[in-house]
C-alpha positions in Angstrom: 0.0 0.0 0.0 1.2 3.5 -0.8 0.4 6.1 1.9 0.9 9.9 1.9 1.1 11.1 5.5 0.4 14.8 5.9 1.7 16.2 9.2 0.8 19.5 10.9 4.3 19.7 12.4 7.6 17.8 11.7 7.1 14.3 13.1 10.8 13.5 13.3 12.7 13.4 15.5 9.8 12.7 17.8 10.1 15.2 20.6 6.6 15.5 22.1 3.4 13.6 22.4 2.0 14.6 19.0 5.2 13.8 17.1 5.6 10.5 19.0 2.0 9.6 17.9 2.7 10.5 14.3 6.0 8.8 14.1 4.5 5.7 15.6 2.2 5.5 12.6 5.1 6.1 10.2 7.4 3.5 11.7 4.6 0.9 12.1 3.4 1.1 8.5 7.0 0.9 7.2 7.7 -2.1 9.4 4.6 -3.7 8.1 6.0 -3.4 4.5 4.1 -0.4 3.2 5.5 2.7 1.4 5.0 6.0 3.4 5.9 9.5 2.2 5.9 12.1 4.9 5.0 15.7 3.9 4.9 18.2 6.8 4.3 21.7 7.8 7.1 23.4 9.6 7.1 26.8 11.4 8.9 29.0 13.8 7.3 27.0 16.6 8.1 23.6 15.1 11.2 23.7 12.9 12.8 20.8 11.1 16.0 19.9 12.8 17.9 18.7 9.8 20.9 17.8 11.9 18.8 15.2 13.7 16.8 13.8 10.7 18.7 10.6 10.0 19.6 9.5 6.5 17.6 6.3 7.1 14.4 8.2 8.0 14.8 10.6 5.1 15.3 7.8 2.6 12.5 5.6 4.0 9.9 8.4 4.1 11.1 10.7 1.2 10.6 13.5 3.9 9.7 17.0 2.7 8.3 20.0 4.4 7.1 23.6 3.7 7.3 26.4 6.1 4.1 28.2 7.1 3.9 31.4 9.2 1.9 30.3 12.2 2.6 33.3 14.3 -0.3 35.2 15.8 -1.0 38.3 13.7 -3.5 40.7 15.4 -5.0 42.1 12.2 -5.6 38.6 10.8 -7.0 37.4 14.1 -9.4 40.4 14.2 -10.6 39.8 10.7 -11.3 36.1 11.6 -13.2 37.3 14.7 -15.4 39.6 12.6 -16.1 37.0 10.0 -16.6 34.1 12.4 -13.8 32.1 10.7 -11.7 29.8 12.8 -8.4 31.5 13.3 -6.8 28.2 14.4 -7.5 26.8 10.9 -6.9 30.0 9.0 -3.3 30.1 10.1 -2.6 26.8 8.3 -3.7 28.0 4.9 -0.7 28.4 2.6 -0.3 28.8 -1.1 3.2 27.4 -1.0 2.0 24.2 0.9 -0.9 23.7 -1.5 1.5 24.1 -4.5 4.0 21.5 -3.1 1.1 19.1 -2.2 -0.2 19.4 -5.8 3.3 18.5 -7.2 3.5 15.5 -4.9 0.1 14.2 -5.9 0.7 14.8 -9.6 4.0 12.9 -9.4 2.8 9.9 -7.3 -0.2 7.7 -6.9 -1.4 6.9 -3.4 -3.9 4.4 -1.9 -4.4 6.5 1.2 -3.8 10.1 2.2 -3.4 10.1 6.0 -4.0 13.6 7.4 -2.6 14.2 10.9 -4.7 17.0 12.4 -8.0 18.8 11.6 -5.9 21.9 10.8 -4.9 20.5 7.4 -8.5 20.1 6.3 -8.3 23.2 4.0 -6.1 21.1 1.7 -8.8 18.5 1.1 -9.9 20.2 -2.2 -6.3 19.9 -3.5 -6.2 16.2 -2.5 -9.6 15.5 -4.2 -8.5 17.3 -7.4 -5.3 15.4 -7.9 -5.8 12.0 -6.2 -8.3 9.2 -6.1 -6.9 8.0 -2.7 -9.1 7.4 0.3 -8.5 10.4 2.7 -8.3 9.5 6.4 -8.2 12.0 9.2 -6.2 11.0 12.3 -8.1 12.9 15.0 -5.6 13.3 17.9 -8.2 15.2 19.9 -11.6 16.8 19.6 -9.8 20.0 19.0 -12.5 22.5 20.1 -13.0 20.7 23.5 -9.5 21.7 24.5 -10.2 25.4 24.0 -13.7 25.0 25.6 -12.2 23.6 28.7 -9.4 26.2 28.8 -12.0 28.9 28.6 -14.0 27.4 31.5 -10.8 27.4 33.6 -9.7 30.9 32.8 -10.3 33.6 35.4 -9.7 36.7 33.4 -13.1 37.6 31.9 -11.7 39.2 28.7 -9.5 36.2 28.0 -12.3 33.8 28.9 -14.6 35.6 26.4 -12.0 35.4 23.6 -11.2 31.7 24.3 -14.9 31.0 24.2 -15.1 32.6 20.8 -12.1 30.6 19.5 -13.6 27.4 20.8 -17.0 28.2 19.2 -15.5 29.0 15.7 -13.3 25.9 15.9 -16.3 23.8 17.0 -18.3 25.0 14.0 -15.5 24.2 11.6 -14.7 20.8 13.1 -18.2 19.5 13.1 -19.0 21.0 9.7 -15.9 19.4 8.0 -15.3 16.2 9.9 -17.6 14.4 7.5 -15.6 15.6 4.4 -13.1 12.7 5.0 -13.6 9.1 3.8 -12.8 7.9 7.3 -11.7 9.2 10.7 -9.3 7.4 13.0 -9.9 8.7 16.6 -7.3 8.2 19.2 -9.9 7.3 21.8 -13.4 5.7 21.8 -14.7 8.7 23.8 -13.7 11.1 20.9 -15.3 8.7 18.4 -18.5 8.7 20.4 -18.5 12.5 20.6 -18.3 12.8 16.8 -21.0 10.2 16.3 -23.3 12.0 18.8 -22.7 15.2 16.8 -23.8 13.9 13.5 -20.7 12.3 11.9 -21.8 9.3 9.8 -18.5 8.5 8.1 -16.6 5.3 8.9 -14.7 5.7 12.2 -12.3 3.6 14.3 -10.8 4.2 17.8 -7.1 3.4 17.6 -4.8 4.6 20.4 -1.1 5.6 20.3 1.2 2.7 19.9 4.6 2.3 21.6 7.5 -0.1 21.0 7.9 -2.2 24.2 11.5 -2.4 25.4 12.7 -5.5 27.3 15.5 -5.5 29.8 17.0 -2.1 29.1 19.5 -0.9 31.6 18.7 2.6 33.0 20.3 4.6 35.7 19.2 4.0 39.2 15.8 5.3 40.2 15.9 8.3 42.6 14.1 7.8 45.8 11.2 10.1 46.7 11.3 11.6 43.2 8.2 12.8 41.3 8.1 14.1 37.7 6.1 15.6 34.9 7.2 15.6 31.3 5.3 17.4 28.5 5.7 20.1 25.9 5.1 23.5 27.6 4.0 25.1 24.3 0.7 23.2 24.8 -1.7 25.4 26.8 -3.2 22.6 28.9 0.2 21.6 30.1 1.1 25.1 31.2 -2.3 25.5 32.9 -1.9 22.1 34.7 1.7 22.8 35.9 0.8 26.2 37.3 -2.1 24.6 39.3 0.3 21.9 40.5 2.8 24.4 41.7 0.3 26.8 43.2 -2.3 24.5 44.7 -0.9 21.0 45.0 2.9 21.3 45.7 2.6 23.4 48.9 0.6 20.6 50.5 3.0 17.9 49.3 6.1 19.9 50.4 4.7 20.6 53.9 3.7 17.0 54.5 6.4 15.2 52.6 9.5 17.4 52.8 11.7 14.5 51.4 9.8 14.5 48.1 11.4 16.3 45.1 9.6 17.3 41.9 11.2 17.5 38.4 9.5 19.3 35.6 10.8 18.6 32.1 9.6 19.5 28.6 10.2 21.6 25.5 9.5 25.3 25.4 9.6 25.8 29.2 8.5 29.3 29.9 11.1 31.7 31.2 8.8 32.5 34.1 9.1 28.9 35.3 12.8 28.6 34.5 13.5 31.6 36.7 11.0 30.6 39.5 12.1 29.2 42.8 9.8 26.6 44.4 10.9 24.5 47.4 12.2 21.0 46.3 11.3 21.6 42.6 13.8 21.3 39.8 12.8 23.0 36.5 14.7 20.8 34.0 13.4 22.0 30.7 14.1 20.2 27.5 15.8 16.8 27.8 17.7 14.7 25.3 16.2 11.3 26.2 12.7 11.2 27.7 12.8 7.5 28.4 16.0 7.8 30.3 14.6 10.7 32.3 11.4 8.7 33.1 13.4 5.7 34.1 15.4 7.6 36.7 12.3 9.0 38.5 9.7 7.2 40.6 6.2 8.7 40.2 4.7 10.5 37.2 2.4 13.4 38.1 -0.1 14.5 35.5 -2.2 17.5 36.7 -4.1 18.3 33.5 -7.4 20.2 34.0 -8.2 20.5 30.3 -7.4 18.7 27.0 -8.7 16.0 24.8 -7.4 12.8 23.2 -4.8 10.7 24.9 -1.7 11.6 26.8 1.2 10.0 25.1 3.6 10.7 28.0 1.4 8.7 30.3 1.7 5.7 27.9 5.5 6.2 27.9 5.7 6.3 31.7 3.4 3.3 32.1 5.5 1.3 29.6 8.5 2.0 31.8 6.6 0.5 34.8 6.1 3.9 36.6 3.2 4.8 38.8 1.1 7.5 37.2 -1.0 9.8 39.4 -3.3 11.7 37.1 -6.4 13.8 37.0 -9.4 12.2 35.3 -9.0 14.6 32.4 -5.3 13.6 32.0 -6.1 9.9 31.9 -8.9 10.2 29.4 -8.6 7.7 26.5 -6.5 5.2 28.4 -8.2 1.9 29.2 -7.1 2.0 32.8 -8.4 0.7 36.1 -8.1 3.2 39.0 -6.1 1.7 41.9 -4.8 -1.1 39.7 -2.6 0.3 37.0 -3.0 4.1 37.6 -4.1 6.3 40.4 -6.6 9.1 39.8 -6.6 12.3 41.8 -8.7 15.4 41.0 -8.0 17.5 44.1 -4.8 18.6 45.8 -5.7 16.5 48.8 -6.1 13.4 46.6 -2.7 14.0 45.0 -1.1 14.2 48.5 -2.8 11.0 49.7 -1.6 9.0 46.7 1.9 10.4 46.8 2.2 9.7 50.5 1.1 6.1 50.1 3.4 5.4 47.1 6.4 6.8 48.9 5.7 4.9 52.1 4.8 1.5 50.5 7.4 0.3 48.0 5.5 -3.0 47.3 2.3 -1.1 46.5 4.1 1.3 44.3 5.9 -1.5 42.4 2.6 -3.4 41.9 0.8 -0.4 40.3 3.8 0.1 38.0 4.0 -3.6 37.0 0.3 -3.6 36.2 0.7 -0.4 34.2 3.5 -2.0 32.1 1.5 -5.1 31.5 -1.5 -3.0 30.3 0.7 -1.1 27.8 2.4 -4.2 26.5 -0.9 -6.0 25.8 -3.0 -3.1 24.5 -0.7 -0.3 23.2 2.0 -1.9 21.1 2.9 -0.3 17.8 2.4 -3.7 16.1 -1.1 -4.0 17.4 -2.2 -0.4 16.6 -0.7 -0.6 13.1 -2.6 -3.8 12.4 -5.8 -2.1 13.5 -5.0 0.9 11.3 -4.4 -1.3 8.3 -7.7 -3.1 8.9 -9.5 0.3 8.9 -7.7 1.3 5.6 -8.8 -2.0 4.1 -12.4 -1.5 5.1 -12.5 1.8 3.1 
């Protein structure tokens, strides 16, 4: 099968949850014997690091990209506000990207065009004009729900009003155009059910993020009493959740468990946090090897208050046998059992209680981590998710 994978940001090297999810599809399809070409948007926010793009990857995927200006421009945003157009989507419209996409489609024949992200939907007319391929949307989230939840959690009334406007225009676009695809691959069953309930009648499947399971890898020794969060800080829900963790949760943890230490890692760490001083908190920032970082820490803290889809970094932590303490929102989309393979906490007091028990009871902590690792191995392997994706392609 010949597949064109369109990406809203460079998927390689995989440096965050979104790129890990996209690259998992690329590598899984190639390993299964299919041809995949990767064509991506790049921007100031997400640049192609050519130094890290290996020759093997470039050869296997015939990787190409086109730069799009995704910066916020006040005049353009104001015009979108007046016209009711989704500014999220408008920013991705590019004549240069459309031209290159046309060239690719004229030069090659594909069985499937796999579109990573709703924000590339404006290019559907180009695809339809120059290809007879089935066009599949990989819905990593219900995009407008992220902004709807952010608006609900925002205290500033002016900001809340604008976020509500953004979420509404994005909702109108998302629900109006989701049915333009031949099929939709949702990352969670909850997202699929949401689209169904809102009128989408196109073929859909719920296929989670896949991860390659690693046996018997030697990592550095795990640090006692260590907690960690890892996630890209250019994603608004992560910034919001971390601020809540530091302001509302950590003071209670630090007062009751002074031996505990929190490590915060991730790309695009805000300068405000890098300069901040919190007791027993280390702001690490971007790290070269996320799995090594995860392996050297004990407990994964996921304090998300908004978001949609599935948290890839939770899947990574669970695959390494780590205890994950997450809000219900953070754990959405994962087929977990609370108290067996993950611990759910939605208040500062619940976070403190779980952390306290995990640090005090090594056997309990190890059991939760072992169960988590077993769950990921059985349900979230790249081989399994790739087979499900290929079955869905075949059904179209």
